[in-house]
GULUM-638915 format. One record per atom (N, C-alpha, C): atom name; x, y, z. Coordinates in steps of 0.2 Angstrom, whole numbers. Example, Ala and Ser with C-alpha at 12.3 -4.5 7.8 and 13.67 -1.06 7.14 Angstrom:
# residues 2
  a    px    py    pz
  N    66   -28    39
 CA    62   -22    39
  C    66   -16    39
  N    64   -11    35
 CA    68    -5    36
  C    64     0    39
***
This chain:
# residues 132
  a    px    py    pz
  N  -133    51   -75
 CA  -129    44   -75
  C  -123    45   -69
  N  -122    40   -66
 CA  -116    40   -61
  C  -111    35   -64
  N  -105    37   -62
 CA   -99    33   -65
  C   -94    33   -59
  N   -91    27   -58
 CA   -86    26   -53
  C   -79    26   -57
  N   -75    30   -55
 CA   -68    30   -58
  C   -64    27   -53
  N   -61    21   -55
 CA   -57    16   -50
  C   -50    17   -52
  N   -46    20   -47
 CA   -39    21   -47
  C   -36    14   -46
  N   -32    12   -50
 CA   -29     5   -49
  C   -21     6   -49
  N   -18     0   -46
 CA   -11     0   -46
  C    -7     4   -42
  N   -10     7   -36
 CA    -7    12   -32
  C    -3     8   -27
  N    -3     2   -26
 CA     0    -2   -20
  C     8     0   -20
  N    10     2   -15
 CA    17     3   -14
  C    20     9   -17
  N    16    13   -20
 CA    18    19   -23
  C    21    24   -18
  N    26    28   -20
 CA    29    33   -16
  C    24    38   -15
  N    25    42    -9
 CA    20    47    -8
  C    20    52   -14
  N    15    55   -16
 CA    14    59   -22
  C    18    66   -20
  N    21    69   -25
 CA    25    75   -24
  C    20    80   -22
  N    23    86   -20
 CA    19    92   -18
  C    15    94   -25
  N    19    94   -30
 CA    16    96   -36
  C    10    92   -38
  N    10    85   -38
 CA     5    81   -39
  C    -1    82   -34
  N     1    83   -28
 CA    -5    84   -23
  C    -9    91   -25
  N    -5    96   -27
 CA    -8   102   -29
  C   -12   101   -35
  N   -10    98   -40
 CA   -13    96   -46
  C   -20    92   -45
  N   -19    87   -41
 CA   -25    83   -39
  C   -30    88   -35
  N   -28    92   -31
 CA   -33    96   -27
  C   -36   101   -32
  N   -33   104   -36
 CA   -36   108   -41
  C   -41   104   -46
  N   -39    98   -48
 CA   -43    94   -52
  C   -50    93   -48
  N   -49    90   -42
 CA   -55    89   -38
  C   -59    95   -37
  N   -56   101   -36
 CA   -60   107   -35
  C   -64   108   -42
  N   -61   107   -47
 CA   -64   108   -54
  C   -70   103   -55
  N   -69    97   -53
 CA   -75    92   -53
  C   -80    95   -48
  N   -79    97   -42
 CA   -84    99   -38
  C   -88   106   -40
  N   -84   110   -43
 CA   -87   117   -46
  C   -91   115   -52
  N   -90   110   -56
 CA   -94   108   -61
  C  -100   104   -60
  N  -101   102   -53
 CA  -106    98   -51
  C  -105    91   -53
  N   -99    89   -55
 CA   -98    82   -57
  C   -96    77   -51
  N   -93    80   -46
 CA   -90    76   -40
  C   -96    74   -35
  N   -97    67   -34
 CA  -102    65   -29
  C   -98    63   -23
  N   -93    59   -24
 CA   -89    56   -19
  C   -82    55   -21
  N   -77    55   -16
 CA   -70    53   -18
  C   -67    50   -11
  N   -64    44   -12
 CA   -61    41    -7
  C   -55    37    -9
  N   -50    37    -4
 CA   -43    34    -5
  C   -44    27     0
  N   -40    22    -2
 CA   -41    16     2
  C   -34    15     5
  N   -34    12    11
 CA   -28     9    14
  C   -25     4    10
  N   -18     3    11
 CA   -14    -3     7
  C   -18    -9     8
  N   -17   -13     3
 CA   -20   -20     3
  C   -17   -24     9
  N   -11   -22    12
 CA    -8   -26    17
  C   -13   -26    23
  N   -17   -21    24
 CA   -22   -20    29
  C   -29   -23    27
  N   -29   -26    21
 CA   -36   -29    19
  C   -36   -36    19
  N   -41   -39    16
 CA   -43   -46    16
  C   -47   -47    10
  N   -46   -54     8
 CA   -51   -56     2
  C   -55   -62     5
  N   -61   -62     3
 CA   -65   -68     5
  C   -67   -72    -2
  N   -66   -78    -2
 CA   -68   -82    -8
  C   -74   -86    -5
  N   -79   -86    -9
 CA   -85   -89    -8
  C   -86   -96   -12
  N   -87  -102    -9
 CA   -88  -108   -12
  C   -94  -111    -9
  N  -100  -111   -11
 CA  -106  -114    -7
  C  -106  -111    -1
  N  -106  -115     5
 CA  -106  -112    12
  C  -100  -110    14
  N   -94  -112    11
 CA   -87  -111    13
  C   -85  -104    12
  N   -81  -101    17
 CA   -79   -95    16
  C   -71   -95    17
  N   -67   -93    13
 CA   -60   -94    14
  C   -57   -87    14
  N   -54   -85    19
 CA   -52   -78    20
  C   -44   -78    19
  N   -42   -73    15
 CA   -35   -72    14
  C   -33   -65    16
  N   -28   -64    21
 CA   -26   -58    23
  C   -21   -55    18
  N   -21   -48    17
 CA   -16   -45    13
  C    -9   -45    17
  N    -4   -43    13
 CA    -4   -40     7
  C    -5   -46     1
  N    -7   -43    -5
 CA    -8   -48   -10
  C    -2   -47   -16
  N    -1   -53   -19
 CA     4   -53   -24
  C     4   -48   -30
  N    -2   -48   -33
 CA    -3   -44   -39
  C    -6   -37   -37
  N    -1   -32   -36
 CA    -4   -26   -34
  C    -7   -22   -40
  N    -5   -24   -46
 CA    -8   -20   -52
  C   -16   -21   -52
  N   -19   -26   -49
 CA   -26   -27   -48
  C   -29   -24   -42
  N   -25   -21   -38
 CA   -28   -18   -32
  C   -31   -11   -33
  N   -36    -9   -30
 CA   -39    -2   -30
  C   -36     2   -25
  N   -34     8   -27
 CA   -31    13   -22
  C   -36    18   -20
  N   -41    19   -24
 CA   -46    24   -22
  C   -51    25   -27
  N   -56    29   -27
 CA   -61    30   -32
  C   -64    37   -31
  N   -67    39   -37
 CA   -71    45   -37
  C   -78    42   -39
  N   -83    45   -37
 CA   -90    44   -40
  C   -92    51   -43
  N   -94    50   -49
 CA   -96    56   -53
  C  -103    56   -56
  N  -106    62   -57
 CA  -112    62   -60
  C  -111    65   -67
  N  -112    62   -72
 CA  -111    65   -79
  C  -117    63   -84
  N  -118    67   -89
 CA  -124    66   -93
  C  -123    60   -98
  N  -116    57   -98
 CA  -115    52  -103
  C  -108    49  -101
  N  -107    43  -104
 CA  -100    40  -104
  C   -95    44  -107
  N   -97    47  -113
 CA   -92    51  -116
  C   -90    57  -112
  N   -95    60  -109
 CA   -93    66  -104
  C   -89    64   -98
  N   -90    58   -96
 CA   -86    55   -90
  C   -79    54   -93
  N   -78    51   -99
 CA   -72    50  -102
  C   -68    56  -103
  N   -71    62  -104
 CA   -68    68  -105
  C   -65    71   -99
  N   -68    69   -93
 CA   -66    71   -87
  C   -60    66   -85
  N   -60    60   -86
 CA   -55    55   -85
  C   -48    58   -88
  N   -49    60   -95
 CA   -43    62   -98
  C   -40    68   -95
  N   -43    72   -91
 CA   -40    77   -88
  C   -37    76   -81
  N   -37    70   -78
 CA   -34    68   -72
  C   -27    69   -73
  N   -24    72   -68
 CA   -16    74   -69
  C   -12    68   -67
  N   -13    62   -68
 CA    -9    57   -67
  C    -3    57   -71
  N     3    54   -69
 CA     9    53   -73
  C     9    46   -76
  N    15    44   -79
 CA    15    37   -82
  C    14    32   -77
  N    11    26   -79
 CA    10    20   -75
  C     4    20   -71
  N     0    25   -70
 CA    -6    25   -67
  C   -12    23   -72
  N   -17    19   -69
 CA   -22    17   -73
  C   -29    18   -69
  N   -34    20   -73
 CA   -41    20   -70
  C   -45    17   -74
  N   -51    14   -71
 CA   -56    11   -74
  C   -62    15   -73
  N   -66    15   -79
 CA   -72    19   -78
  C   -78    14   -79
  N   -83    14   -74
 CA   -88    10   -74
  C   -95    14   -72
  N  -100    12   -76
 CA  -106    15   -74
  C  -110    12   -69
  N  -113    16   -64
 CA  -116    14   -58
  C  -123    12   -60
  N  -126     6   -58
 CA  -133     5   -58
  C  -137    10   -55
  N  -143    12   -58
 CA  -148    16   -55
  C  -154    12   -53
  N  -158    14   -48
 CA  -164    11   -47
  C  -168     9   -53
  N  -169    13   -58
 CA  -173    12   -64
  C  -170     6   -68
  N  -163     5   -67
 CA  -160     0   -71
  C  -163    -7   -69
  N  -165    -7   -63
 CA  -168   -14   -60
  C  -175   -14   -61
  N  -179    -9   -62
 CA  -186    -8   -62
  C  -189   -14   -66
  N  -187   -16   -71
 CA  -190   -22   -75
  C  -190   -28   -72
  N  -185   -29   -67
 CA  -185   -35   -63
  C  -189   -36   -58
  N  -193   -31   -55
 CA  -197   -32   -49
  C  -204   -30   -51
  N  -208   -33   -46
 CA  -215   -31   -47
  C  -216   -24   -45
  N  -222   -20   -46
 CA  -223   -14   -44
  C  -222   -13   -36
  N  -224   -17   -32
 CA  -223   -17   -25
  C  -216   -17   -23
  N  -212   -22   -26
 CA  -205   -22   -24
  C  -201   -16   -27
  N  -204   -14   -33
 CA  -200    -7   -36
  C  -201    -2   -31
  N  -207    -1   -28
 CA  -207     5   -23
  C  -203     4   -17
  N  -203    -2   -14
 CA  -198    -4    -9
  C  -191    -3   -10
  N  -189    -5   -16
 CA  -182    -4   -19
  C  -180     3   -19
  N  -185     7   -22
 CA  -184    15   -23
  C  -183    18   -16
  N  -187    16   -11
 CA  -186    19    -4
  C  -180    17    -1
  N  -177    11    -3
 CA  -171     9     0
  C  -165    13    -3
  N  -165    14   -10
 CA  -161    18   -14
  C  -160    25   -11
  N  -166    28   -10
 CA  -166    35    -8
  C  -164    36    -1
  N  -164    31     3
 CA  -162    31    10
  C  -155    30    11
  N  -151    29     5
 CA  -144    28     6
  C  -140    34     6
***
């Protein structure tokens, strides 16, 4: 199973201390050594982003910054774990201080969609997933 760990509410946060950077580097190395870490990415500030609202054929673009920074995503990890409980055990080890919040979400796998497609479409979908 794959899980996305979404880091929320980082907008406008001060640069992390040297101690925090070292702790995060050690945590990420632990994830990698355990075979859990698939990917890790940080995101630029919402001030550099945009939101697009879809309404039929209309598209309304709103450039950042955005008023509610607690709902913004600052970055994410993609982990491979045998279960949600195992992923939660890793989440509990993240060396964040007060005020930080993460969200854990399971990622759909090709098999999760299999029942929705014909055998021919299933094969095409699997080829697409493997090509990513």
